[in-house]
N, C-alpha and C positions, 0 to 999 in steps of 0.2 A: 355441846356445840362442836360440830365436826371440824377437825383441823388437819385431816389427812392430806389435803391438797395444798397446804400452805408451805411456802419456802421456809427453811429452818429459821431465818432471822425474824420472819413474821410470826411464826409459831412461838418463838421465844418471847416476843413482845406481847403476844396474846396471853401467854401463860403468866408472865410477870404482871400484866394488867389485872388478870383474874385474881391473883394472890393479893395484889395491892388493894383492890376494891373490897375484897372480903375481909382482909385482916386489918386494914388501916382506915378505910373510908366508912364502911357500914357501921362501926361502933359510934360514929359521930353523926349519924342521920338525925335530923330534928324530928320531933314528934309530929304525927300527921296534922297537917293544916298550918304548920309553922315554917318559916324560912331559915335557911342556914345563915348564922351570923357571919359577918365579913371577916372577923378574926379567925373563925374556924376555917373559912375558905382559904385565907392566906396561909394558915398553918399547913393545911392539907396540900395546897399547891406546892409549897416548898418541899414537902415530903415526896410529892409526885415527881418533882424534878430530881430529887436525890435517888429515887427508884428508877429513873430513866423511862418513865411512862407518860411524861407530860407532853401535851400537844402532839398526838400521834400523826396527825394529818399535815403538820407544818414542816416545810423544808428544814433540813438540819442547820442551814446557815442562819436561821432565825430561832434556833433553840428547840426545834421539834424533832420528831423521830423519822420524818422523811418518808412516810408510807405512801405509795401510789394509791389512787382512789380505789382500784380493784381489790385492795386488801384492807380497806378501812373497816368493812363490816364486822369481821370477827373481833376486832379490837374495840370498836364502838359498842358492840353488843355487850362485851364484858364491862365496859364503862357504864352502860345503861342498866346493868344489874342492880345498881343503886341509883335512886333518883337524883342524888347529888354527885354521882360519879362523873358525868360529863362536865359539870362546872369545875370540879376539882382538876380534871385532866385538860381543861380549857378547850373542850371540843363540843361546847353547848351552843345552841342557837341563842341569839343571832350572830354571835362572834365567829363561830366556825364558818358559816357561809360568807361572812365578810372577809375573813382571812383568805379563803379560797379565791374569791374574786380579786382581792388586792394583789395576791401573788401572780395572778394571770394578766391583769391589765394595768396595774399602777406603774407609774414611773419609778425610777430608782430613788428619787428624792421622796416621793410619796410613801414608798415602802419603808424608808428609814424613819419617816415621821409618824406613820400610822400602823403599818404592818408589824414592825419590830416590837413596839410596846404592846400591841394587842396580842401578838404571839407569845410574848413573855409573861402575860397576865398582869402587866402593870396597869393597863386600862381596860375598860369594856367599851362596847360600841353598840350602835343600833342602826336599823335600816329604815329610812323614811319613805315609804311608798303609800300605805293605806291612808285614805282620807274619809272624812264624814260624807255621807250621801248628799249630793249625787256625785261625789268625787270618786277617785280611783279606789277600787276594792276588788271584787271579782273581775271587773273589766278595767284593766290598766289604762285603756284608751280614754277613760273618763278623767284622767289626771287634770287637776285644776291648779295645783301649785305652779307658780311661774318664776322663771329667772330671766332677767333682762340684762343684757350687756351694756356697760357704761364705762367708757374710758379706761380700759385695762382691768376692770373688775366686773363682778356680777352682783345683782341685787335680787334676793330671793324673797318671795312673799307667798304664804300659804298656810294651811292648817292641816296637820297630820293627826291621825287617830290610831289608837291601838299599836303604838310603836314599841314593840317588845324590847326591853332592856334599857329604855331611855333614862330612867331614874339612875343617876350616878354614872352614866356613860361619859366617856371622854370625847367622843365624836360621833357624828351621824353621817351615813351615806344617804344623801337626799336626792330623790328623784323629782325633777321639776321640768315643766314644759318650756321649751325654748323656741324662739322664732328662727326662721331660716336666716343664715348669715352667709357671708362669702365663703364658699367651700364646705358648708355644712347645711343639711336639710332641716326643715322644721320637724320637731319631734320632742323627745325627752332627753335630758342630759343628767348625768350623775355628778354630784358635787360632794366633796369632803368638807364637812362643816364642823368646827370645834363647838362643843356644847356650851362653852363659856363665851361664845360670840354674843355681844350685846343684842343682836337681832334674833336670838333664840330664847324661847321660854318653854320650859316643861310645865304643862298644865295639869288638869285634873286627871286622876287615875281612873282607869277602867278596871273595876274589880271583877276578877274572873275566878273560876273554880280551880285552876291550876296554881301551883305555888313555887315551882322550882326553877323558873326562868328569872335570873337576877335582874332587877330593875323594873319589874312589872310591865304594864302595857298602857302607858298614859297617852294623853293628847300632847302634841308638840306644836308650837306656833312659831312661824317665821315671819317677822315683820321688818321690812327694810334691812334684811340680813345681808351684809356685804362680805363677799369673799373675792380673793384675787383670782386671776386667770389660772394660776397653778393649782386651784382647788378643783378644777374639772377633772373627773376620773374618766380616763379613756378619751373618746372623741365626742365633741359636741354633736347632739342629735342622735346619738347611738345608744341612748340609755335603755330602751326596751330590749335591744339585742343583748346588751350586757346583763340585763336582769335575768335572761334565760341562762346565761353562764353561771349565775349565782343560784337560781331557783331549782334547776335540775338536781344538782348535788345536794342542795339544802333539803329538798323534799326527801331525798333518799336517806340522808343522815338522820332525819327524824325517825324514819322507819327503823334504822339500825339501832338507835338508842332505845326506842320504846319496845323493840323486839327483845332487847335485854331485860326490860322490865316485865314483859310477858313471860319470859323464862323464869324469872324470880317468882312471879305469881303462881305459875304452875308448880314450881318446887314447893311453895308453901302449901298448896292444895294436896300435892302428893304426900308430903309429910303428914298432913292431917289425915288423909285417907289411910295411911299406914298405921297410925296409932288408934284411930277411933273404931269402936265396935258398935254395930247396929243390928238388931234382930238376930243376934247370935253369930254374926260374921264380921270380919274386918270390912270397913267401907271399900277398901281396894278390891274386894272380891264381889261386890254388888254390881249387877249389870248396869244400873242407871249411872253409878259413879264411873264405871269403866267407860261408858259412852261419852260422858263429859270429858274425861281425861283423853280419850282417843281423839275426839274432835279438836281438842286444844293442841295435841301433838301435830295433827294434820295442819292446823292453821299456822303453827310455828314453822313447820318444815316448808310449807308452800311459800310463806313469807320470806324465809331465808333464801329459798331458791330464786325468787323473783328479784330480791335485792342483789344477789350475786350476779345475775344476768344483767341487770341494769347498770351495776357498777362497772362491769366489763365493757358495756356499750359506751358509757360515759368516757372511758379511757380511749376507746378506739374510734368511736363515731359519736361525737357529742350531740349532734342533732337528733339521731335516733335514740340516744340515751336519754335526752331530755323528754322526748315523747314517751318512752317507756317508763320514765320516772312518774308520770301521771298515773299509769296503770299500777305501778308499785305503791304509790301513795294511797290510792283508793283501796286496793286490796289489803295492804298492811294496816291501815287505820281501822278498817272494819274488823279484821282478823284479830288484831291485838286487843281491841276492846272486848271481843267475844271471849278470848282466853282469860282475861282478868275477871270478866263477869261470871264465867263458869267457875273460876277459882273461888270467888266469893260464895257462890251457891254451894260448893262442896264444903266450905268452912262454916256455913250456916250463920247463926247469930253473931259469932265472932268475926265473920267476914265483913259485916256491915258496921262493926264497932271500931273504935280506935285502938283496940288491943292488938289488931293486926294492921299492916299498912295497906291492905288491899283496896279499901274504900278510897283512900287518897290516891292510890295508883290509878283507879278508875277515873277520878277527877282529873288526873294529869293527862290521860290519853284521850278522853272524850273530846277535848277541843281540837285534836289532830284532824278530825273530819272536817274542820273549818279552817284551821291554820294552813298557810301555804295554798290557799284556794279551796273553797268548799268542794266536797266530793262530787256534788251534782254538776259543778262547772267542769271538773275534770272529765266526768262521764260524757258530757256534751262534746268536749273536744276529742275524746277518744272515739266516739261514734262518728264524728265528722271526718276524722283522719281515716277511719276504717272504710267509710263510704267513698271517700276520695280515692283511696288506694285501689278499691275494687273497680271504680269507674275507669281509672287509668288502665288497669289490667285488661278490662273488656275492650276498651278502645284500642289497645295494642294487639288484639287478636284472640284473647282467651274467650272461650264460649260463654255465653250468658247462661248461667245455671238456673236462673229463675223462670225460664220459659217452659211452659207445660207442653210436653210432647204427647200427642195422641197417637197411640200405637194400634195398628189394625192386624187382623189375621190370627189373633190368638183366641182360643176357646176358653181360656182361663181368666 
C-alpha cells in the first residue's frame, strides 16, 4: 500500500494500524461463517485504544484520531485487512457513517448524548431507511414511514427492513416522511430514536451471506413511537439532503475497508503461487497464474486511485464527491469481488474450503453490489448525470460531436 504522499502523522497512524491488525487482531479472527464474540470485541477495542489506533475518523475531542476524510483510505484499508478489523477500530458500517453525519449536523446536546458514546464504542447504532416493498429501497422517494407532530413531540409509525446493526444497537437514526409545517417543507426528516423506546420493536432477522456486521440485518417496527422535538436530527423536511451527507462517505468507506480485504486475498494467493509447483514449475511462473495475478493488481490499483480521488472531492466539493462516490462504489464492488474470486481460483480446492478464509471473504463482499444502492441503480444515475452534463455543455456552445459531417472533394 503506497504511503509516499502521506503526511508523517498519517503514515505513522497507518503503520501502527498495520502492525496492530496483523499482530493483535488477526489471531482472534473467528472461523469462517461465525461472528466475533462480544467479549472479544470489547477486549480488542480496549487494546486498540491503548495502541492509539481506535476510531481513526472521529475527532480527537471524542476520543478518535482526528483524520480528515482525504486520509481515511490508507488507514481504513489497513483495518480492512482483517474482516473484524473495522469493528475493532470502531470504523465499521453503519456506525462509521452515523458518526460522520452526527459530527456534521447534530446539536451539541445530541453529540453528547449520541456521538460521544458511539465514538467511544460504548454503544452501537443503526440507520433506519430501507423498507419492505413498495417502501423505500433503491428509490428513497418511496418512503412510507411517517412522523406526525403532536404538541411538542412526534409520533413515528412504520416498518423498516434490512436495518444493519439493529440487534443490540443503542439507537437508530430513523428516516420518516413528514408533512409541511410552518417554516419546513413536506419531505423526510431524520429522528434520533433510542432502541429501548416502547414504540420500537426489533423483529425477524434477514439471514444473509455476510457475517461481520455486528447486529445483523433485521426488520424494525415503529408503532406509536413517541419522541420529543429534540430528537429531530438537523432540520425538519431536510432528511433526504442529510442522507447524501451520510451516504457519499459511507459508500466510499465500504470501498476502503473491502479493498483491504482484497489485498489480503491477493497476498494469500501470491503466497500459494510462490510455494506450489505444477507441471515442473512454480505456479508464480505459469502464464495463466500470472495473468490472474496481474489482473488483480490492476483492479486493486485502479480502485485505490478512484477512492483517493473521491475522498479528496468529498473534502473540497461534497456534491461532486457524492456523485463520484457512486462511480467508486460500482467500480470497487465489482473489482474487489474479482480479486477475491481470482484468489480462490489460484488456491484451487483449498480456496473454496474453510481451510482458508477466501470463501467467507467472497461472501462478505458479494452483497456490496447491493448494499448502499444496487450497482444498477448507481449506473442509471451515473448515465443520467453524464447525459445532463453533456447537454448543458452543448447548450453553452460546445460543438455537437454526434453530428455526421459529409466531406466532399477527396479521392480517398
